[in-house]
C-alpha positions as a Markdown table, in Angstrom:
| # | Residue | x | y | z |
|---|---|---|---|---|
| 1 | Met | 0.1 | 0.0 | 0.1 |
| 2 | Ile | 2.9 | 2.5 | 0.9 |
| 3 | Ala | 4.6 | 1.2 | -2.3 |
| 4 | Ala | 1.7 | 1.8 | -4.2 |
| 5 | Phe | 1.5 | 5.3 | -3.1 |
| 6 | Gly | 4.7 | 6.4 | -3.3 |
| 7 | Glu | 4.6 | 5.6 | -6.8 |
| 8 | Thr | 1.5 | 7.3 | -7.3 |
| 9 | Arg | 3.3 | 10.2 | -6.0 |
| 10 | Arg | 6.5 | 9.9 | -7.8 |
| 11 | Ala | 4.4 | 9.3 | -11.4 |
| 12 | Glu | 3.0 | 12.9 | -10.3 |
| 13 | Ile | 6.1 | 14.5 | -9.8 |
| 14 | Val | 7.8 | 13.1 | -12.9 |
| 15 | Leu | 4.6 | 15.0 | -15.1 |
| 16 | Val | 5.2 | 18.1 | -13.1 |
| 17 | Ile | 8.5 | 17.9 | -14.0 |
| 18 | Glu | 8.0 | 17.1 | -17.5 |
| 19 | Cys | 5.4 | 19.7 | -18.0 |
| 20 | Ile | 8.0 | 22.7 | -16.6 |
| 21 | Val | 10.7 | 21.4 | -19.2 |
| 22 | Arg | 7.8 | 21.8 | -22.3 |
| 23 | Gln | 6.8 | 25.2 | -20.9 |
| 24 | Val | 10.4 | 26.6 | -20.7 |
| 25 | Glu | 11.0 | 25.0 | -23.9 |
| 26 | Asn | 8.1 | 26.3 | -26.0 |
| 27 | Thr | 8.2 | 29.7 | -24.2 |
| 28 | Leu | 9.8 | 32.0 | -26.3 |
| 29 | Pro | 9.7 | 35.8 | -24.9 |
| 30 | Thr | 9.2 | 38.8 | -27.1 |
| 31 | Glu | 11.7 | 41.6 | -25.9 |
| 32 | His | 9.6 | 43.3 | -23.5 |
| 33 | Glu | 8.4 | 40.0 | -21.6 |
| 34 | Ile | 12.0 | 39.7 | -21.4 |
| 35 | Ser | 12.5 | 43.2 | -19.5 |
| 36 | Asp | 9.7 | 42.1 | -17.0 |
| 37 | Leu | 12.3 | 39.6 | -15.3 |
| 38 | Glu | 15.0 | 41.9 | -14.8 |
| 39 | Asp | 15.8 | 42.2 | -11.1 |
| 40 | Ser | 13.7 | 39.0 | -10.4 |
| 41 | Ser | 14.2 | 36.5 | -8.4 |
| 42 | Glu | 14.1 | 33.0 | -10.2 |
| 43 | Leu | 11.1 | 31.6 | -8.7 |
| 44 | Leu | 9.1 | 34.8 | -10.1 |
| 45 | Val | 11.2 | 34.1 | -13.9 |
| 46 | Glu | 9.8 | 30.6 | -13.8 |
| 47 | Gln | 6.2 | 31.7 | -12.9 |
| 48 | Ala | 6.4 | 34.5 | -15.5 |
| 49 | Met | 7.2 | 32.1 | -18.4 |
| 50 | Leu | 5.6 | 28.4 | -17.3 |
| 51 | Tyr | 2.0 | 30.1 | -18.2 |
| 52 | Arg | 3.1 | 32.0 | -21.5 |
| 53 | Pro | 2.9 | 28.6 | -23.9 |
| 54 | Trp | 0.5 | 29.8 | -26.6 |
| 55 | Arg | -0.5 | 25.9 | -26.7 |
| 56 | Leu | -1.1 | 25.7 | -22.8 |
| 57 | Gln | -3.7 | 23.5 | -21.7 |
| 58 | Ala | -5.6 | 23.6 | -18.7 |
| 59 | Cys | -4.6 | 20.4 | -17.4 |
| 60 | Asn | -0.9 | 21.2 | -17.6 |
| 61 | Ala | -1.6 | 24.5 | -15.8 |
| 62 | Glu | -3.4 | 22.6 | -13.3 |
| 63 | Arg | -0.3 | 20.5 | -12.7 |
| 64 | Leu | 1.8 | 23.8 | -12.2 |
| 65 | Phe | -0.8 | 24.7 | -10.0 |
| 66 | Asn | -0.3 | 22.0 | -8.2 |
| 67 | Ala | 3.2 | 21.9 | -7.7 |
| 68 | Gly | 3.3 | 25.1 | -6.1 |
| 69 | Phe | 3.2 | 27.7 | -8.6 |
| 70 | Arg | 0.1 | 29.5 | -7.4 |
| 71 | Asp | 0.9 | 33.1 | -8.6 |
| 72 | Val | -1.3 | 32.6 | -12.2 |
| 73 | Asp | -2.6 | 36.6 | -12.0 |
| 74 | Gln | 1.1 | 38.3 | -11.7 |
| 75 | Pro | 1.0 | 41.4 | -12.9 |
| 76 | Lys | 4.1 | 42.6 | -15.6 |
| 77 | Lys | 4.7 | 45.0 | -17.9 |
| 78 | Ser | 3.7 | 42.3 | -20.5 |
| 79 | Gly | 0.0 | 41.9 | -18.8 |
| 80 | Thr | -1.1 | 39.3 | -16.5 |
| 81 | Asn | -1.1 | 36.1 | -17.9 |
| 82 | Leu | -4.7 | 36.3 | -18.7 |
| 83 | Trp | -4.4 | 39.2 | -20.8 |
| 84 | Tyr | -1.7 | 37.8 | -22.5 |
| 85 | His | -3.7 | 34.4 | -23.7 |
| 86 | Ala | -6.9 | 36.8 | -24.7 |
| 87 | Thr | -4.5 | 38.1 | -27.7 |
| 88 | Gln | -3.7 | 35.0 | -29.0 |
| 89 | His | -4.9 | 32.7 | -31.5 |
| 90 | Phe | -8.2 | 31.2 | -30.6 |
| 91 | Asp | -9.5 | 29.9 | -34.2 |
| 92 | Trp | -6.5 | 27.8 | -35.2 |
| 93 | Asp | -9.4 | 24.4 | -35.4 |
| 94 | Asp | -12.1 | 23.0 | -33.3 |
| 95 | Arg | -9.8 | 21.3 | -30.8 |
| 96 | His | -7.8 | 24.1 | -30.3 |
| 97 | Arg | -10.3 | 26.8 | -29.9 |
| 98 | Val | -12.1 | 24.4 | -27.2 |
| 99 | Glu | -8.8 | 23.8 | -25.0 |
| 100 | Lys | -8.2 | 27.8 | -25.4 |
| 101 | Leu | -11.8 | 28.3 | -23.9 |
| 102 | Glu | -10.8 | 25.8 | -20.9 |
| 103 | Leu | -7.7 | 27.6 | -20.4 |
| 104 | Val | -9.3 | 31.0 | -20.4 |
| 105 | Gln | -12.1 | 28.9 | -17.6 |
| 106 | Trp | -9.2 | 27.6 | -16.0 |
| 107 | Phe | -7.2 | 31.0 | -15.2 |
| 108 | Ile | -10.6 | 32.8 | -14.3 |
| 109 | Asn | -11.5 | 30.1 | -11.8 |
| 110 | Lys | -8.1 | 30.2 | -10.0 |
| 111 | Gly | -8.8 | 34.4 | -9.7 |
| 112 | Ala | -7.7 | 35.9 | -12.5 |
| 113 | Arg | -8.8 | 39.3 | -12.8 |
| 114 | Leu | -11.2 | 40.1 | -16.1 |
| 115 | Asp | -10.6 | 43.6 | -15.1 |
| 116 | Ala | -6.6 | 44.0 | -14.9 |
| 117 | Leu | -5.3 | 46.5 | -16.8 |
| 118 | His | -2.5 | 46.4 | -19.0 |
| 119 | Ser | 0.3 | 48.8 | -17.8 |
| 120 | Cys | 1.3 | 50.0 | -21.4 |
| 121 | Tyr | -2.1 | 49.4 | -23.9 |
| 122 | Lys | -4.3 | 50.2 | -21.2 |
| 123 | Thr | -6.6 | 47.6 | -22.2 |
| 124 | Thr | -8.3 | 44.7 | -20.4 |
| 125 | Pro | -8.7 | 40.7 | -20.6 |
| 126 | Ala | -12.5 | 41.1 | -20.5 |
| 127 | Gln | -12.4 | 43.8 | -23.2 |
| 128 | Leu | -10.5 | 41.8 | -25.7 |
| 129 | Leu | -12.2 | 38.7 | -25.4 |
| 130 | Ala | -15.7 | 40.0 | -25.5 |
| 131 | Glu | -14.8 | 41.8 | -28.4 |
| 132 | Arg | -13.3 | 38.6 | -30.4 |
| 133 | Met | -16.2 | 36.5 | -29.5 |
| 134 | Ala | -18.7 | 39.5 | -30.7 |
| 135 | Ile | -17.1 | 39.6 | -34.2 |
| 136 | Arg | -16.7 | 35.8 | -34.3 |
| 137 | Ile | -20.9 | 35.6 | -34.1 |
| 138 | Ile | -21.3 | 38.4 | -36.4 |
| 139 | Leu | -19.1 | 36.6 | -38.8 |
| 140 | Arg | -20.8 | 33.1 | -38.4 |
| 141 | Glu | -24.5 | 34.1 | -37.6 |
| 142 | Lys | -24.6 | 36.4 | -40.9 |
| 143 | Ile | -25.7 | 39.0 | -39.0 |
| 144 | Val | -24.7 | 41.7 | -41.1 |
| 145 | Pro | -23.3 | 41.6 | -44.6 |
| 146 | His | -19.3 | 41.8 | -44.5 |
| 147 | Asp | -16.5 | 41.3 | -47.2 |
| 148 | Phe | -14.6 | 38.9 | -45.0 |
| 149 | Arg | -14.0 | 35.3 | -46.5 |
| 150 | Leu | -15.8 | 33.4 | -43.7 |
| 151 | Asn | -13.9 | 30.0 | -44.7 |
| 152 | Phe | -10.7 | 31.8 | -43.0 |
| 153 | His | -13.2 | 31.8 | -39.0 |
| 154 | Asp | -14.5 | 28.2 | -37.7 |
| 155 | Ser | -17.5 | 28.4 | -36.2 |
| 156 | Val | -18.5 | 29.4 | -32.4 |
| 157 | Asn | -20.5 | 26.5 | -32.1 |
| 158 | Ser | -18.2 | 24.9 | -29.0 |
| 159 | Ile | -19.8 | 27.8 | -27.0 |
| 160 | His | -23.6 | 26.0 | -27.2 |
| 161 | Gln | -22.1 | 23.0 | -27.6 |
| 162 | Gln | -20.8 | 23.2 | -24.2 |
| 163 | Pro | -22.9 | 25.3 | -21.4 |
| 164 | Thr | -20.1 | 26.2 | -19.4 |
| 165 | Phe | -18.4 | 28.6 | -22.2 |
| 166 | Gln | -21.4 | 29.8 | -22.7 |
| 167 | Ser | -21.4 | 30.6 | -19.3 |
| 168 | Leu | -17.9 | 31.9 | -19.3 |
| 169 | Tyr | -18.9 | 34.6 | -21.9 |
| 170 | Gly | -21.7 | 35.7 | -20.1 |
| 171 | Lys | -19.4 | 36.4 | -17.1 |
| 172 | Val | -17.4 | 38.4 | -19.3 |
| 173 | Phe | -19.8 | 40.4 | -21.2 |
| 174 | Thr | -21.2 | 41.2 | -17.9 |
| 175 | Ser | -18.1 | 42.2 | -16.0 |
| 176 | Gly | -18.4 | 45.3 | -14.5 |
| 177 | Gly | -14.1 | 46.7 | -15.3 |
| 178 | Thr | -13.5 | 49.8 | -17.3 |
| 179 | Asp | -10.7 | 50.5 | -19.0 |
| 180 | Asp | -8.9 | 54.4 | -18.4 |
| 181 | Cys | -9.8 | 55.8 | -21.5 |
| 182 | Ile | -11.6 | 59.2 | -21.5 |
| 183 | Cys | -13.3 | 58.7 | -25.1 |
| 184 | Glu | -16.7 | 60.8 | -24.7 |
| 185 | Cys | -18.7 | 57.6 | -26.0 |
| 186 | Asn | -18.6 | 56.4 | -22.1 |
| 187 | Ser | -18.9 | 58.6 | -19.1 |
| 188 | Ser | -15.6 | 57.2 | -17.2 |
| 189 | Gly | -14.1 | 54.7 | -19.2 |
| 190 | Cys | -14.9 | 52.4 | -21.7 |
| 191 | Ser | -16.5 | 49.5 | -20.4 |
| 192 | Val | -16.8 | 45.9 | -21.7 |
| 193 | Ile | -20.1 | 46.8 | -23.7 |
| 194 | Gly | -18.7 | 50.1 | -24.9 |
| 195 | Ser | -15.9 | 48.4 | -26.4 |
| 196 | Val | -17.3 | 45.8 | -28.0 |
| 197 | Leu | -19.9 | 48.8 | -29.8 |
| 198 | Arg | -16.7 | 50.2 | -30.1 |
| 199 | Thr | -15.1 | 47.2 | -32.3 |
| 200 | Leu | -18.3 | 46.7 | -34.1 |
| 201 | Thr | -18.0 | 50.3 | -35.7 |
| 202 | Gln | -14.6 | 49.9 | -37.0 |
| 203 | Val | -14.9 | 45.9 | -38.1 |
| 204 | Phe | -17.9 | 46.1 | -39.8 |
| 205 | Asp | -18.3 | 50.3 | -40.6 |
| 206 | Ser | -19.7 | 49.4 | -43.8 |
| 207 | Ala | -22.4 | 47.5 | -42.8 |
| 208 | Lys | -26.1 | 49.1 | -43.3 |
| 209 | Val | -27.0 | 47.3 | -40.0 |
| 210 | Ser | -27.6 | 49.7 | -36.9 |
| 211 | Leu | -25.2 | 48.9 | -33.9 |
| 212 | Asp | -28.2 | 48.5 | -31.1 |
| 213 | His | -29.3 | 45.6 | -34.0 |
| 214 | Met | -25.6 | 44.0 | -33.8 |
| 215 | Leu | -25.4 | 44.5 | -30.2 |
| 216 | His | -28.9 | 42.8 | -29.3 |
| 217 | Ala | -28.6 | 39.7 | -31.5 |
| 218 | Ile | -25.0 | 39.0 | -30.0 |
| 219 | Leu | -26.5 | 39.1 | -26.2 |
| 220 | Asn | -29.7 | 37.1 | -27.2 |
| 221 | Trp | -27.0 | 34.8 | -28.8 |
| 222 | Leu | -25.3 | 34.8 | -25.3 |
| 223 | Ser | -28.6 | 34.3 | -23.8 |
| 224 | Ile | -28.0 | 37.9 | -22.0 |
| 225 | Asp | -30.8 | 40.5 | -21.3 |
| 226 | Ile | -29.9 | 43.8 | -20.5 |
| 227 | Asp | -33.1 | 44.7 | -18.1 |
| 228 | Ser | -31.4 | 42.1 | -15.7 |
| 229 | His | -28.2 | 44.4 | -16.1 |
| 230 | Pro | -29.0 | 48.0 | -15.5 |
| 231 | Arg | -25.7 | 49.3 | -15.4 |
| 232 | Met | -25.2 | 48.3 | -19.3 |
| 233 | Val | -28.2 | 50.1 | -20.4 |
| 234 | Pro | -27.1 | 53.6 | -19.8 |
| 235 | Gln | -23.3 | 52.6 | -21.5 |
| 236 | Ile | -25.2 | 51.5 | -24.9 |
| 237 | Ile | -27.4 | 54.4 | -25.1 |
| 238 | Arg | -24.3 | 56.9 | -24.5 |
| 239 | Phe | -22.2 | 54.8 | -27.1 |
| 240 | Ile | -25.0 | 54.4 | -29.8 |
| 241 | Thr | -25.9 | 58.0 | -29.2 |
| 242 | Phe | -22.2 | 59.3 | -29.5 |
| 243 | Glu | -22.3 | 57.5 | -32.6 |
| 244 | Lys | -25.3 | 59.1 | -34.3 |
| 245 | Leu | -24.1 | 62.3 | -33.7 |
| 246 | Lys | -20.9 | 61.3 | -35.8 |
| 247 | Leu | -18.2 | 62.2 | -32.4 |
| 248 | Thr | -14.4 | 61.1 | -33.1 |
| 249 | His | -13.6 | 58.3 | -31.1 |
| 250 | Thr | -10.3 | 58.5 | -29.0 |
| 251 | Cys | -10.5 | 54.7 | -27.5 |
| 252 | His | -7.6 | 52.1 | -27.2 |
| 253 | Asp | -7.1 | 50.6 | -30.5 |
| 254 | His | -7.3 | 46.9 | -29.8 |
| 255 | Gly | -5.8 | 45.7 | -33.7 |
| 256 | His | -8.6 | 43.0 | -34.2 |
| 257 | Leu | -8.2 | 44.4 | -38.3 |
| 258 | Leu | -5.5 | 43.5 | -40.2 |
| 259 | Asn | -4.9 | 45.4 | -43.8 |
| 260 | Phe | -3.4 | 43.7 | -46.4 |
| 261 | Gly | -3.2 | 46.2 | -49.4 |
| 262 | Ser | -6.8 | 46.3 | -50.6 |
| 263 | Phe | -8.0 | 43.6 | -48.3 |
| 264 | Arg | -9.1 | 43.6 | -45.0 |
| 265 | Val | -8.4 | 40.5 | -43.2 |
| 266 | Trp | -9.8 | 39.7 | -39.2 |
| 267 | Gly | -6.8 | 38.1 | -37.4 |
| 268 | Tyr | -7.3 | 35.0 | -35.3 |
| 269 | Gly | -5.5 | 37.1 | -32.5 |
| 270 | Cys | -5.5 | 40.7 | -31.7 |
| 271 | Glu | -2.7 | 43.2 | -31.4 |
| 272 | Pro | -3.7 | 46.2 | -29.4 |
| 273 | Lys | -2.3 | 49.7 | -30.3 |
| 274 | Gln | -0.3 | 52.2 | -28.3 |
| 275 | Pro | -3.0 | 55.0 | -26.9 |
| 276 | Leu | -3.6 | 58.1 | -28.3 |
| 277 | Leu | -1.4 | 60.9 | -26.2 |
| 278 | Glu | -3.3 | 63.1 | -23.8 |
| 279 | His | -2.7 | 66.0 | -26.0 |
| 280 | Glu | -3.9 | 64.7 | -29.4 |
| 281 | Val | -7.2 | 63.6 | -27.3 |
| 282 | Leu | -7.9 | 66.9 | -25.7 |
| 283 | Asp | -7.4 | 68.5 | -29.4 |
| 284 | Ile | -10.3 | 66.0 | -30.7 |
| 285 | His | -12.5 | 67.2 | -27.9 |
| 286 | Phe | -12.0 | 70.7 | -28.1 |
| 287 | Ile | -13.3 | 70.2 | -32.2 |
| 288 | Asp | -16.3 | 68.3 | -31.0 |
| 289 | Gln | -17.3 | 70.3 | -28.0 |
| 290 | Gly | -20.7 | 71.4 | -29.6 |
| 291 | Asp | -21.8 | 68.1 | -30.1 |
| 292 | Ile | -20.0 | 66.7 | -26.7 |
| 293 | Arg | -22.3 | 69.3 | -25.1 |
| 294 | Leu | -25.4 | 68.2 | -26.9 |
| 295 | Leu | -24.5 | 64.3 | -25.8 |
| 296 | Glu | -24.7 | 64.9 | -22.2 |
| 297 | Glu | -28.1 | 67.2 | -22.5 |
| 298 | Leu | -29.5 | 64.2 | -24.7 |
| 299 | Met | -28.5 | 61.8 | -21.9 |
| 300 | Val | -30.5 | 63.3 | -19.2 |
| 301 | Glu | -33.2 | 63.7 | -21.5 |
| 302 | Phe | -32.8 | 60.2 | -21.9 |
| 303 | Glu | -32.2 | 58.9 | -18.6 |
| 304 | Thr | -35.4 | 61.2 | -17.6 |
| 305 | Gln | -37.6 | 59.5 | -20.7 |
| 306 | Arg | -36.3 | 55.7 | -19.5 |
| 307 | Arg | -37.3 | 56.2 | -16.2 |
| 308 | Asp | -41.2 | 57.0 | -17.4 |
| 309 | Cys | -40.8 | 54.1 | -20.0 |
| 310 | Ser | -42.8 | 51.1 | -19.2 |
| 311 | Gly | -41.4 | 48.7 | -22.1 |
| 312 | Ser | -37.9 | 46.5 | -22.5 |
| 313 | Thr | -34.5 | 49.1 | -23.2 |
| 314 | Trp | -34.3 | 47.5 | -26.7 |
| 315 | Ser | -38.4 | 49.3 | -27.3 |
| 316 | Phe | -37.1 | 52.4 | -25.9 |
| 317 | Ile | -34.2 | 52.3 | -28.3 |
| 318 | Asp | -36.5 | 51.5 | -31.1 |
| 319 | Gly | -39.0 | 54.3 | -30.0 |
| 320 | Tyr | -38.2 | 57.7 | -28.3 |
| 321 | Trp | -34.8 | 57.3 | -28.7 |
| 322 | Thr | -35.1 | 56.7 | -32.8 |
| 323 | Asp | -37.9 | 59.4 | -33.0 |
| 324 | Arg | -35.5 | 62.4 | -31.2 |
| 325 | Met | -32.1 | 61.8 | -32.9 |
| 326 | His | -34.3 | 61.5 | -35.9 |
| 327 | Gln | -35.3 | 65.3 | -34.7 |
| 328 | Ile | -31.7 | 65.7 | -34.3 |
| 329 | Asp | -30.5 | 65.1 | -37.6 |
| 330 | Glu | -33.6 | 67.1 | -39.6 |
| 331 | Gly | -32.3 | 70.1 | -37.0 |
| 332 | Lys | -28.9 | 70.1 | -38.2 |
| 333 | Thr | -30.2 | 69.9 | -41.8 |
| 334 | Lys | -32.5 | 72.6 | -41.6 |
| 335 | Ser | -29.5 | 74.8 | -39.5 |
| 336 | His | -26.8 | 73.9 | -42.1 |
| 337 | Ala | -29.2 | 75.5 | -45.0 |
| 338 | Tyr | -30.0 | 78.2 | -42.9 |
| 339 | His | -26.6 | 79.0 | -42.8 |
| 340 | Ala | -25.3 | 78.2 | -46.2 |
| 341 | Glu | -28.6 | 81.0 | -47.4 |
| 342 | Lys | -27.5 | 83.4 | -44.8 |
| 343 | Asn | -23.7 | 83.2 | -46.1 |
| 344 | Lys | -24.7 | 84.0 | -50.2 |
| 345 | Asp | -27.5 | 86.9 | -49.1 |
| 346 | Leu | -23.7 | 88.5 | -47.0 |
| 347 | Gly | -22.2 | 87.3 | -50.6 |
| 348 | Val | -20.1 | 84.6 | -49.1 |
| 349 | His | -19.8 | 81.8 | -52.0 |
| 350 | Phe | -17.5 | 78.8 | -50.5 |
| 351 | His | -16.2 | 76.7 | -53.2 |
| 352 | Gly | -14.9 | 73.2 | -53.8 |
| 353 | Pro | -11.7 | 72.2 | -55.3 |
| 354 | Cys | -14.2 | 71.4 | -58.4 |
| 355 | Asp | -15.7 | 74.9 | -58.8 |
| 356 | Leu | -12.4 | 76.4 | -59.4 |
| 357 | Glu | -12.7 | 77.5 | -63.1 |
| 358 | Pro | -9.6 | 77.0 | -64.5 |
| 359 | Glu | -6.8 | 79.3 | -65.6 |
| 360 | Thr | -7.8 | 80.5 | -69.5 |
| 361 | Glu | -5.0 | 82.0 | -70.2 |
| 362 | Ser | -1.1 | 81.0 | -70.2 |
| 363 | Arg | 1.2 | 82.9 | -67.8 |
| 364 | Pro | 4.4 | 84.2 | -69.5 |
| 365 | Val | 7.5 | 82.7 | -69.1 |
| 366 | Thr | 9.6 | 85.1 | -66.3 |
| 367 | Glu | 13.3 | 84.6 | -67.2 |
| 368 | Lys | 15.0 | 82.2 | -64.5 |
| 369 | Gly | 17.4 | 84.3 | -62.1 |
| 370 | Thr | 15.3 | 87.5 | -62.0 |
| 371 | Trp | 13.7 | 89.0 | -59.1 |
| 372 | Glu | 10.0 | 88.6 | -60.9 |
| 373 | Leu | 10.5 | 85.1 | -60.7 |
| 374 | Phe | 11.2 | 85.0 | -56.9 |
| 375 | Glu | 8.5 | 86.9 | -56.4 |
| 376 | Glu | 6.1 | 84.8 | -58.8 |
| 377 | Glu | 7.3 | 81.5 | -56.7 |
| 378 | Ile | 6.6 | 83.4 | -53.1 |
| 379 | Ala | 3.2 | 84.1 | -54.3 |
| 380 | Asp | 2.6 | 80.4 | -55.8 |
| 381 | Ile | 3.5 | 79.2 | -52.8 |
| 382 | Met | 1.2 | 81.6 | -50.5 |
| 383 | Arg | -1.7 | 80.6 | -53.0 |
| 384 | Met | -0.8 | 77.4 | -51.9 |
| 385 | Glu | -1.1 | 77.8 | -48.3 |
């Protein structure tokens, strides 16, 4: 009996050692990941590297955890382990996709934070995971017409085939974390739902389907009722109002789209971009300040009207919100027409490049090296300004 127990224990230790060797051999750290390890102890180096292989499986992660490597959410310059895996390939094949989802779920079950903010890219694992799932649902379920080749993207049926995965993504989509973005599309940092909507506008910018319809379809697919999550409602209404007013986003770009010449490709992973500098954001806000004030006024109005609405949030959007935004559009159209007419009465005419009449007379050639030629060149430069 004792011998049998010893053999079992020895076999477990061998498995752990083999797992550690495989993880270290298969982990190829990038330059910024190596910098995380400077001045670290040997144990921290091991923990930082062991949970990073892109083909890491949940069963091997569990062996490492049981062997004493418990810090699965260790914050580093390159992000937490969960953030790292949230950027990696998910759609290699059915088996790999399931393995990756199992690993993500394992990290969360072990305490990895969905709202852990990356020190450089300022994104959270929940945002990346929710955005990627939203894109796959749109593509697979043909919710909107798109110009992507569908055979590049595996199905998302594994989510519905295993209820635990559907529960996982329900948890991701309804998580409450935000990033440090100061874009006006959200009131205090981009939420998970705000990031999903921003991604849909970026990836499916040419779609003739409204944002709220896309989001409604995605949440239905995941069996999420937003009226059961009242915190999400003002985020959704603010975002679609922001878009309707055609304000400029200053959100963090999470790099879901890859451009190859004239082709747009949705990558199997994502490559977050560096955030805009603060002065760049403030310059954009200054230009949009008039419409930003209008946005804030509308949000107060919508909040008051929504409290008096007995129907669902979606019915409010289809009803009062849609009618009100149509009034805003009509008002802007009339305002533009009025100002154009007033300018015309004052003798002010705005010409586009095509309105300029071509010169009918050719200019006489001025001798090179003369003062007259110098003056003409200066005059040409000033006209270009």
